[in-house]
N, C-alpha and C positions, 0 to 999 in steps of 0.2 A: 521583343515580346509583343504579341498581338494583344488587342484589347480583350478578345475573347479569353485568351490564356490568363491575362491578368484578372479578369472577372472570375474565372473558374478557380484561380488560386485564392482570391479573396473569399469565395464561397467555401472552399475547403477549410480555410483558417476559421471562418465563421462557424462552419459546421462542427469543427473540433470543439469550439467553446460551447456549443449547444449540447454536447455529450455529457457535460458535467451534470451530476445529479445533486439534489439537495442532500445535505448530510442527514442521515438517520440517527437513531439513538446509538447504534453500534459505532458509527464513525465519530460521533461526538464524544462518546466514552473513550475511544482510542485516542482521540485528539487530546483529551484531558489527561490521560495516562502519560502521553508523550510529554506534555508540558510539565507534569509533576516530575517525571524522570529527568528532564533537562534541568529543572530547578535543583533536584537532589544532586545531580552530577556537578553542577556549578558550585553548589554549597560545599560538597565534600572536597572538591579540588581547591576551592578558595580557602577553606580551613587548613588544608595541608600546606598550601603556599604560605599562609600566615604563620603557621607554627614553625615552618622551616626558616622563614625570614626572621622572626622575632625570637624564637626559643632554640633555634638550631636543632629542632626535633621533628620527626615525621611519624605519623601513625602508621604509615606504610600500607594503607588500605585504599588510598585514593585511586591507584591504578586499577585495582580489582573492581571496586564499586563503579568507577567510571566506565570500565569495560562492560559491566553488567547493564548499566543504564544505556550505553550505546547500543547494545544488542536489543534491549527493550524498545528503544526509540526506532531502530531500524525496522524491526518486524511489526511493531504495533502501529507504525505510521503508514504501512502499506494500504490498508483499506481507505484511509483518509485520502491518500494520493489517488487511489482508484476512482473514487466518486468525484474528485475534483479534476479528473482527466489530466493528471500531472505527469504521466509516464511519457516516454518518447514515442513519437509517431513517425511514420515514413511519409512525410509531406510530399516528397517527390512523386510517389505513386498515387497517394490519395488525391492530390490536386488534379490529376489527369482522369479521374473517374467521374462518372455522372453521379448525381445525388443518390440514385438507387444503387449504383455500383459501390459507392462509399458505404452505404448502409449494409449491403451484403458483405463487404469486406470486414466491417466492424463486427457483424454477427459471427462470421467465420473465425476471426481473431479472438473474439470473446469465448467461443466454444473451445478453441485450442488452449487458451489461457486457463479456462476453467478446468480442463483435463489436466494440465500441468500442475495447477494449484492443488488439485485433489491428490495427485501423486506425491507432491511435496508434503502436503499435510500428513499423508499416510506414513511417509518416511520419518517425518519429525515426531509423530506419535510413537513410532517404533523406537526412535532414538531416546525419547523421553522415558519410555517404559524401561529401556535397558539401563538408563541412568538411575532410575528408581530401584530396579531389581538388584543391580550390582552396588548400590549405595555409594556412588561416585562422589568424592569430595575434592574441592580445589586444594592443591598443595600450597596453601598460603596461611597467613596468620588467622584469617577468619575461618578457614576450612569449611567454606560454604558447600552445602550439599548441591551438587550441580544440577539436580532436577529443578531447583528453584529458578536460576536464570534461564535454563533451557525451556521452561514453561512459557516464557514470553514468546519464543519462536512458534510454539504450537498455537497459542492464543492469537498471535498476529496472523498466522497462516489461515486459521479458522475464520477470523474476521474478514480476511481478504477474500476467502471463498464466498462468504455471505455477500460482500460488496460486489464481487464479480457476477454473482447470480442476479443481483439488482441491476447491474449495468447491462447484462445480457437481456434481461426482460425489457429494459428501456430501449435497447437497440432493436429488439424484435418489434416492439411497438412502433418505433420510427420507420422500420422497414415496411411494416403494414401500411402506415400512413403514406409513404412515398410510392407504394405499389398501386394505390388507387388511381383510377383515371380521374382527371379533373371533372368535377360535377357529379361524380358517382356517389358522393355521400348523400344519404337520405336524411333530411332534417324534418323533424315533426312539424 
């Protein structure tokens, strides 16, 4: 590998970390909800393990509640992952692009991701409305109305859409900064 290729690879990795945004109030709230869901999941499973071991008895709800918490964590953590730039990247391609090329590819990818997220949110809202309309309940002891755990998917997708819009705005600003010729900024 040549020194230029190594330098470009280091710049690509460094540029990737520069894409992370500071967490806003939406992402901080999502992070807090994920932590609470994880604590609830651990608590319910821990109590079930203890009652099985000590009393040879199970409440038989830990699987259901653990599954609901897992869905909540999965979907509500998406905006936190987005602003922290924690999703997979194609480093093989990105490292071979110039700084401006990387910025353009980020904007294009953000636009495509935003469109996909809008379609996903639309479908999840439709799914949530059908759960509400048909009064779906889980066939378990709790008989949980399914619109409750499915609401986490809608909230997570909506928060992800918001975070993607923030990322797109930041990437467009970076593209504008990289598009300027050196010395073309006018300072007062």
